[in-house]
MIVODO-581547 format. One record per atom (N, C-alpha, C): residue in one letter; atom name; x, y, z. Coordinates in Angstrom, 1 decimal. Example, Ala and Ser with C-alpha at 12.3 -4.5 7.8 and 13.67 -1.06 7.14 Angstrom:
! MIVODO-581547
<pt code="A" site="N" xx="13.2" yy="-5.7" zz="7.8"/>
<pt code="A" site="CA" xx="12.3" yy="-4.5" zz="7.8"/>
<pt code="A" site="C" xx="13.2" yy="-3.3" zz="7.8"/>
<pt code="S" site="N" xx="12.8" yy="-2.2" zz="7.1"/>
<pt code="S" site="CA" xx="13.7" yy="-1.1" zz="7.1"/>
<pt code="S" site="C" xx="12.9" yy="0.0" zz="7.9"/>
//
This chain:
! MIVODO-581547
<pt code="M" site="N" xx="-7.8" yy="0.3" zz="-15.5"/>
<pt code="M" site="CA" xx="-6.9" yy="0.1" zz="-14.4"/>
<pt code="M" site="C" xx="-7.3" yy="1.1" zz="-13.3"/>
<pt code="V" site="N" xx="-7.2" yy="0.6" zz="-12.1"/>
<pt code="V" site="CA" xx="-7.5" yy="1.4" zz="-10.9"/>
<pt code="V" site="C" xx="-6.2" yy="1.4" zz="-10.1"/>
<pt code="Q" site="N" xx="-5.9" yy="2.6" zz="-9.6"/>
<pt code="Q" site="CA" xx="-4.7" yy="2.8" zz="-8.8"/>
<pt code="Q" site="C" xx="-5.0" yy="3.5" zz="-7.4"/>
<pt code="I" site="N" xx="-4.4" yy="3.1" zz="-6.4"/>
<pt code="I" site="CA" xx="-4.6" yy="3.7" zz="-5.1"/>
<pt code="I" site="C" xx="-3.2" yy="4.0" zz="-4.5"/>
<pt code="L" site="N" xx="-3.2" yy="5.0" zz="-3.6"/>
<pt code="L" site="CA" xx="-2.0" yy="5.2" zz="-2.8"/>
<pt code="L" site="C" xx="-2.5" yy="4.9" zz="-1.4"/>
<pt code="S" site="N" xx="-1.7" yy="4.1" zz="-0.7"/>
<pt code="S" site="CA" xx="-2.0" yy="3.7" zz="0.7"/>
<pt code="S" site="C" xx="-0.9" yy="4.1" zz="1.6"/>
<pt code="F" site="N" xx="-1.3" yy="4.8" zz="2.7"/>
<pt code="F" site="CA" xx="-0.3" yy="5.2" zz="3.7"/>
<pt code="F" site="C" xx="-0.5" yy="4.3" zz="4.9"/>
<pt code="M" site="N" xx="0.6" yy="3.8" zz="5.4"/>
<pt code="M" site="CA" xx="0.5" yy="2.8" zz="6.5"/>
<pt code="M" site="C" xx="1.3" yy="3.3" zz="7.7"/>
<pt code="K" site="N" xx="0.7" yy="3.0" zz="8.9"/>
<pt code="K" site="CA" xx="1.4" yy="3.0" zz="10.1"/>
<pt code="K" site="C" xx="1.8" yy="1.6" zz="10.5"/>
<pt code="V" site="N" xx="3.0" yy="1.4" zz="10.9"/>
<pt code="V" site="CA" xx="3.4" yy="0.0" zz="11.3"/>
<pt code="V" site="C" xx="4.0" yy="0.0" zz="12.7"/>
<pt code="E" site="N" xx="4.0" yy="-1.1" zz="13.3"/>
<pt code="E" site="CA" xx="4.6" yy="-1.3" zz="14.6"/>
<pt code="E" site="C" xx="6.1" yy="-0.9" zz="14.6"/>
<pt code="L" site="N" xx="6.5" yy="-0.3" zz="15.7"/>
<pt code="L" site="CA" xx="7.9" yy="0.2" zz="15.8"/>
<pt code="L" site="C" xx="8.9" yy="-0.9" zz="15.5"/>
<pt code="G" site="N" xx="9.8" yy="-0.7" zz="14.6"/>
<pt code="G" site="CA" xx="10.8" yy="-1.7" zz="14.2"/>
<pt code="G" site="C" xx="10.4" yy="-2.8" zz="13.3"/>
<pt code="K" site="N" xx="9.2" yy="-2.7" zz="12.7"/>
<pt code="K" site="CA" xx="8.6" yy="-3.7" zz="11.9"/>
<pt code="K" site="C" xx="8.5" yy="-3.3" zz="10.4"/>
<pt code="A" site="N" xx="9.0" yy="-2.1" zz="10.0"/>
<pt code="A" site="CA" xx="8.8" yy="-1.6" zz="8.7"/>
<pt code="A" site="C" xx="9.4" yy="-2.5" zz="7.6"/>
<pt code="L" site="N" xx="10.6" yy="-3.0" zz="7.8"/>
<pt code="L" site="CA" xx="11.2" yy="-3.9" zz="6.8"/>
<pt code="L" site="C" xx="10.5" yy="-5.2" zz="6.7"/>
<pt code="Q" site="N" xx="10.0" yy="-5.7" zz="7.8"/>
<pt code="Q" site="CA" xx="9.2" yy="-6.9" zz="7.8"/>
<pt code="Q" site="C" xx="7.9" yy="-6.7" zz="6.9"/>
<pt code="V" site="N" xx="7.3" yy="-5.6" zz="7.1"/>
<pt code="V" site="CA" xx="6.1" yy="-5.3" zz="6.3"/>
<pt code="V" site="C" xx="6.4" yy="-5.2" zz="4.9"/>
<pt code="V" site="N" xx="7.5" yy="-4.5" zz="4.6"/>
<pt code="V" site="CA" xx="7.9" yy="-4.3" zz="3.2"/>
<pt code="V" site="C" xx="8.2" yy="-5.7" zz="2.5"/>
<pt code="E" site="N" xx="8.8" yy="-6.6" zz="3.2"/>
<pt code="E" site="CA" xx="9.1" yy="-7.9" zz="2.6"/>
<pt code="E" site="C" xx="7.8" yy="-8.7" zz="2.4"/>
<pt code="E" site="N" xx="6.8" yy="-8.5" zz="3.2"/>
<pt code="E" site="CA" xx="5.5" yy="-9.2" zz="3.0"/>
<pt code="E" site="C" xx="4.7" yy="-8.5" zz="1.8"/>
<pt code="L" site="N" xx="4.9" yy="-7.2" zz="1.7"/>
<pt code="L" site="CA" xx="4.2" yy="-6.5" zz="0.6"/>
<pt code="L" site="C" xx="4.9" yy="-6.8" zz="-0.8"/>
<pt code="R" site="N" xx="6.2" yy="-7.0" zz="-0.8"/>
<pt code="R" site="CA" xx="6.9" yy="-7.2" zz="-2.0"/>
<pt code="R" site="C" xx="6.5" yy="-8.4" zz="-2.8"/>
<pt code="I" site="N" xx="5.9" yy="-9.4" zz="-2.2"/>
<pt code="I" site="CA" xx="5.5" yy="-10.6" zz="-2.9"/>
<pt code="I" site="C" xx="4.1" yy="-10.4" zz="-3.6"/>
<pt code="I" site="N" xx="3.4" yy="-9.3" zz="-3.3"/>
<pt code="I" site="CA" xx="2.1" yy="-9.0" zz="-3.9"/>
<pt code="I" site="C" xx="2.3" yy="-8.3" zz="-5.2"/>
<pt code="P" site="N" xx="1.9" yy="-8.9" zz="-6.3"/>
<pt code="P" site="CA" xx="2.1" yy="-8.3" zz="-7.7"/>
<pt code="P" site="C" xx="1.5" yy="-7.0" zz="-7.9"/>
<pt code="Q" site="N" xx="0.3" yy="-6.7" zz="-7.2"/>
<pt code="Q" site="CA" xx="-0.4" yy="-5.4" zz="-7.4"/>
<pt code="Q" site="C" xx="0.3" yy="-4.3" zz="-6.7"/>
<pt code="V" site="N" xx="1.2" yy="-4.5" zz="-5.8"/>
<pt code="V" site="CA" xx="2.0" yy="-3.5" zz="-5.1"/>
<pt code="V" site="C" xx="3.1" yy="-3.1" zz="-6.0"/>
<pt code="K" site="N" xx="3.0" yy="-1.9" zz="-6.6"/>
<pt code="K" site="CA" xx="4.0" yy="-1.5" zz="-7.7"/>
<pt code="K" site="C" xx="5.2" yy="-0.7" zz="-7.1"/>
<pt code="E" site="N" xx="4.9" yy="0.1" zz="-6.1"/>
<pt code="E" site="CA" xx="6.0" yy="0.9" zz="-5.5"/>
<pt code="E" site="C" xx="5.7" yy="1.0" zz="-4.0"/>
<pt code="M" site="N" xx="6.8" yy="1.2" zz="-3.2"/>
<pt code="M" site="CA" xx="6.7" yy="1.4" zz="-1.8"/>
<pt code="M" site="C" xx="7.8" yy="2.4" zz="-1.4"/>
<pt code="S" site="N" xx="7.6" yy="3.2" zz="-0.4"/>
<pt code="S" site="CA" xx="8.6" yy="4.2" zz="0.1"/>
<pt code="S" site="C" xx="8.4" yy="4.3" zz="1.6"/>
<pt code="Y" site="N" xx="9.5" yy="4.4" zz="2.3"/>
<pt code="Y" site="CA" xx="9.6" yy="4.7" zz="3.7"/>
<pt code="Y" site="C" xx="9.5" yy="6.2" zz="3.8"/>
<pt code="I" site="N" xx="8.6" yy="6.8" zz="4.6"/>
<pt code="I" site="CA" xx="8.4" yy="8.2" zz="4.6"/>
<pt code="I" site="C" xx="8.5" yy="8.7" zz="6.0"/>
<pt code="T" site="N" xx="8.6" yy="10.1" zz="6.1"/>
<pt code="T" site="CA" xx="8.5" yy="10.7" zz="7.4"/>
<pt code="T" site="C" xx="7.1" yy="11.3" zz="7.6"/>
<pt code="G" site="N" xx="6.8" yy="11.7" zz="8.8"/>
<pt code="G" site="CA" xx="5.5" yy="12.3" zz="9.1"/>
<pt code="G" site="C" xx="4.6" yy="11.4" zz="9.9"/>
<pt code="D" site="N" xx="3.3" yy="11.5" zz="9.6"/>
<pt code="D" site="CA" xx="2.3" yy="10.7" zz="10.4"/>
<pt code="D" site="C" xx="2.3" yy="9.2" zz="10.1"/>
<pt code="Y" site="N" xx="2.8" yy="8.9" zz="8.9"/>
<pt code="Y" site="CA" xx="2.8" yy="7.5" zz="8.4"/>
<pt code="Y" site="C" xx="4.2" yy="7.0" zz="8.2"/>
<pt code="D" site="N" xx="4.4" yy="5.7" zz="8.1"/>
<pt code="D" site="CA" xx="5.7" yy="5.1" zz="8.0"/>
<pt code="D" site="C" xx="6.0" yy="4.7" zz="6.6"/>
<pt code="L" site="N" xx="5.0" yy="4.1" zz="5.9"/>
<pt code="L" site="CA" xx="5.2" yy="3.6" zz="4.5"/>
<pt code="L" site="C" xx="4.1" yy="4.2" zz="3.6"/>
<pt code="V" site="N" xx="4.4" yy="4.4" zz="2.3"/>
<pt code="V" site="CA" xx="3.4" yy="4.7" zz="1.3"/>
<pt code="V" site="C" xx="3.6" yy="3.7" zz="0.2"/>
<pt code="M" site="N" xx="2.5" yy="3.2" zz="-0.4"/>
<pt code="M" site="CA" xx="2.7" yy="2.3" zz="-1.5"/>
<pt code="M" site="C" xx="1.6" yy="2.7" zz="-2.6"/>
<pt code="R" site="N" xx="2.0" yy="2.4" zz="-3.8"/>
<pt code="R" site="CA" xx="1.1" yy="2.5" zz="-5.0"/>
<pt code="R" site="C" xx="0.7" yy="1.1" zz="-5.4"/>
<pt code="I" site="N" xx="-0.6" yy="0.9" zz="-5.5"/>
<pt code="I" site="CA" xx="-1.2" yy="-0.4" zz="-5.8"/>
<pt code="I" site="C" xx="-2.0" yy="-0.2" zz="-7.1"/>
<pt code="E" site="N" xx="-1.9" yy="-1.2" zz="-8.0"/>
<pt code="E" site="CA" xx="-2.7" yy="-1.2" zz="-9.2"/>
<pt code="E" site="C" xx="-3.5" yy="-2.5" zz="-9.3"/>
<pt code="G" site="N" xx="-4.7" yy="-2.3" zz="-9.9"/>
<pt code="G" site="CA" xx="-5.5" yy="-3.5" zz="-10.2"/>
<pt code="G" site="C" xx="-6.4" yy="-3.2" zz="-11.3"/>
<pt code="E" site="N" xx="-7.1" yy="-4.3" zz="-11.8"/>
<pt code="E" site="CA" xx="-8.0" yy="-4.1" zz="-12.9"/>
<pt code="E" site="C" xx="-9.3" yy="-3.5" zz="-12.5"/>
<pt code="S" site="N" xx="-9.7" yy="-3.7" zz="-11.2"/>
<pt code="S" site="CA" xx="-10.9" yy="-3.1" zz="-10.8"/>
<pt code="S" site="C" xx="-10.9" yy="-2.8" zz="-9.3"/>
<pt code="S" site="N" xx="-11.8" yy="-2.0" zz="-8.8"/>
<pt code="S" site="CA" xx="-11.9" yy="-1.7" zz="-7.4"/>
<pt code="S" site="C" xx="-12.2" yy="-3.0" zz="-6.6"/>
<pt code="E" site="N" xx="-12.9" yy="-3.9" zz="-7.2"/>
<pt code="E" site="CA" xx="-13.2" yy="-5.1" zz="-6.5"/>
<pt code="E" site="C" xx="-12.0" yy="-6.0" zz="-6.3"/>
<pt code="E" site="N" xx="-11.1" yy="-6.0" zz="-7.3"/>
<pt code="E" site="CA" xx="-9.8" yy="-6.7" zz="-7.2"/>
<pt code="E" site="C" xx="-9.0" yy="-6.2" zz="-6.0"/>
<pt code="L" site="N" xx="-8.9" yy="-4.8" zz="-5.9"/>
<pt code="L" site="CA" xx="-8.2" yy="-4.2" zz="-4.8"/>
<pt code="L" site="C" xx="-8.8" yy="-4.4" zz="-3.5"/>
<pt code="H" site="N" xx="-10.2" yy="-4.4" zz="-3.5"/>
<pt code="H" site="CA" xx="-10.9" yy="-4.7" zz="-2.2"/>
<pt code="H" site="C" xx="-10.5" yy="-6.1" zz="-1.7"/>
<pt code="Q" site="N" xx="-10.6" yy="-7.1" zz="-2.6"/>
<pt code="Q" site="CA" xx="-10.2" yy="-8.5" zz="-2.2"/>
<pt code="Q" site="C" xx="-8.8" yy="-8.6" zz="-1.8"/>
<pt code="L" site="N" xx="-7.9" yy="-7.8" zz="-2.5"/>
<pt code="L" site="CA" xx="-6.5" yy="-7.8" zz="-2.1"/>
<pt code="L" site="C" xx="-6.3" yy="-7.4" zz="-0.6"/>
<pt code="F" site="N" xx="-7.0" yy="-6.3" zz="-0.2"/>
<pt code="F" site="CA" xx="-6.9" yy="-5.9" zz="1.1"/>
<pt code="F" site="C" xx="-7.5" yy="-6.9" zz="2.1"/>
<pt code="I" site="N" xx="-8.6" yy="-7.4" zz="1.8"/>
<pt code="I" site="CA" xx="-9.3" yy="-8.3" zz="2.7"/>
<pt code="I" site="C" xx="-8.5" yy="-9.6" zz="2.9"/>
<pt code="K" site="N" xx="-7.9" yy="-10.1" zz="1.8"/>
<pt code="K" site="CA" xx="-7.3" yy="-11.5" zz="1.8"/>
<pt code="K" site="C" xx="-5.8" yy="-11.4" zz="2.2"/>
<pt code="Q" site="N" xx="-5.1" yy="-10.3" zz="1.9"/>
<pt code="Q" site="CA" xx="-3.7" yy="-10.2" zz="2.1"/>
<pt code="Q" site="C" xx="-3.2" yy="-9.0" zz="3.0"/>
<pt code="I" site="N" xx="-3.4" yy="-7.8" zz="2.6"/>
<pt code="I" site="CA" xx="-2.8" yy="-6.7" zz="3.2"/>
<pt code="I" site="C" xx="-3.4" yy="-6.5" zz="4.6"/>
<pt code="D" site="N" xx="-4.7" yy="-6.6" zz="4.8"/>
<pt code="D" site="CA" xx="-5.2" yy="-6.4" zz="6.2"/>
<pt code="D" site="C" xx="-4.8" yy="-7.5" zz="7.2"/>
<pt code="K" site="N" xx="-4.2" yy="-8.6" zz="6.7"/>
<pt code="K" site="CA" xx="-3.8" yy="-9.7" zz="7.5"/>
<pt code="K" site="C" xx="-2.3" yy="-9.6" zz="8.0"/>
<pt code="I" site="N" xx="-1.6" yy="-8.5" zz="7.5"/>
<pt code="I" site="CA" xx="-0.2" yy="-8.3" zz="7.9"/>
<pt code="I" site="C" xx="-0.3" yy="-7.8" zz="9.4"/>
<pt code="E" site="N" xx="0.2" yy="-8.6" zz="10.3"/>
<pt code="E" site="CA" xx="0.0" yy="-8.3" zz="11.7"/>
<pt code="E" site="C" xx="0.7" yy="-7.0" zz="12.2"/>
<pt code="A" site="N" xx="1.8" yy="-6.6" zz="11.6"/>
<pt code="A" site="CA" xx="2.5" yy="-5.4" zz="12.1"/>
<pt code="A" site="C" xx="1.9" yy="-4.1" zz="11.6"/>
<pt code="V" site="N" xx="0.9" yy="-4.2" zz="10.7"/>
<pt code="V" site="CA" xx="0.3" yy="-3.0" zz="10.2"/>
<pt code="V" site="C" xx="-0.8" yy="-2.5" zz="11.2"/>
<pt code="R" site="N" xx="-0.6" yy="-1.3" zz="11.7"/>
<pt code="R" site="CA" xx="-1.6" yy="-0.7" zz="12.7"/>
<pt code="R" site="C" xx="-2.7" yy="0.1" zz="12.0"/>
<pt code="E" site="N" xx="-2.4" yy="0.8" zz="10.9"/>
<pt code="E" site="CA" xx="-3.4" yy="1.6" zz="10.3"/>
<pt code="E" site="C" xx="-3.1" yy="1.8" zz="8.8"/>
<pt code="I" site="N" xx="-4.1" yy="1.8" zz="8.0"/>
<pt code="I" site="CA" xx="-4.0" yy="2.1" zz="6.5"/>
<pt code="I" site="C" xx="-4.9" yy="3.2" zz="6.2"/>
<pt code="N" site="N" xx="-4.5" yy="4.1" zz="5.4"/>
<pt code="N" site="CA" xx="-5.3" yy="5.2" zz="4.9"/>
<pt code="N" site="C" xx="-5.1" yy="5.2" zz="3.4"/>
<pt code="S" site="N" xx="-6.1" yy="4.8" zz="2.6"/>
<pt code="S" site="CA" xx="-5.9" yy="4.7" zz="1.1"/>
<pt code="S" site="C" xx="-6.7" yy="5.7" zz="0.4"/>
<pt code="H" site="N" xx="-6.2" yy="6.1" zz="-0.8"/>
<pt code="H" site="CA" xx="-6.7" yy="7.2" zz="-1.6"/>
<pt code="H" site="C" xx="-6.7" yy="6.7" zz="-3.1"/>
<pt code="L" site="N" xx="-7.9" yy="6.8" zz="-3.7"/>
<pt code="L" site="CA" xx="-8.0" yy="6.5" zz="-5.2"/>
<pt code="L" site="C" xx="-7.2" yy="7.6" zz="-6.0"/>
<pt code="L" site="N" xx="-6.4" yy="7.1" zz="-6.9"/>
<pt code="L" site="CA" xx="-5.8" yy="8.1" zz="-7.9"/>
<pt code="L" site="C" xx="-6.8" yy="8.3" zz="-9.0"/>
<pt code="V" site="N" xx="-7.2" yy="9.6" zz="-9.2"/>
<pt code="V" site="CA" xx="-8.1" yy="9.9" zz="-10.3"/>
<pt code="V" site="C" xx="-7.5" yy="10.5" zz="-11.5"/>
<pt code="K" site="N" xx="-6.3" yy="11.0" zz="-11.3"/>
<pt code="K" site="CA" xx="-5.5" yy="11.6" zz="-12.5"/>
<pt code="K" site="C" xx="-4.0" yy="11.6" zz="-12.1"/>
<pt code="H" site="N" xx="-3.2" yy="11.3" zz="-13.1"/>
<pt code="H" site="CA" xx="-1.8" yy="11.2" zz="-12.8"/>
<pt code="H" site="C" xx="-1.0" yy="12.0" zz="-13.9"/>
<pt code="W" site="N" xx="0.0" yy="12.8" zz="-13.5"/>
<pt code="W" site="CA" xx="0.8" yy="13.5" zz="-14.4"/>
<pt code="W" site="C" xx="2.3" yy="13.1" zz="-14.1"/>
<pt code="T" site="N" xx="3.1" yy="13.2" zz="-15.2"/>
<pt code="T" site="CA" xx="4.5" yy="12.9" zz="-15.0"/>
<pt code="T" site="C" xx="5.3" yy="14.2" zz="-15.5"/>
<pt code="S" site="N" xx="6.5" yy="14.3" zz="-15.0"/>
<pt code="S" site="CA" xx="7.4" yy="15.4" zz="-15.4"/>
<pt code="S" site="C" xx="7.8" yy="15.3" zz="-16.9"/>
<pt code="K" site="N" xx="8.1" yy="16.4" zz="-17.4"/>
<pt code="K" site="CA" xx="8.5" yy="16.4" zz="-18.8"/>
<pt code="K" site="C" xx="10.0" yy="16.1" zz="-18.9"/>
//
């Protein structure tokens, strides 16, 4: 399994619209509205990097209100005790 965190900048007033478009994508596991340089962060899971590449090309990159995406591969994950 491959996981990435993607930070998104969206057009002003369009965050909820973007969230609704992302919610229908099964690989998008979590989303949060955040403060700072970006508006949304999401965790995406897939079976391979190629699957996630195709997901961005065919779906996520086509969401019109998204202005910028900055994605990072998760290489190790810890949880609290």
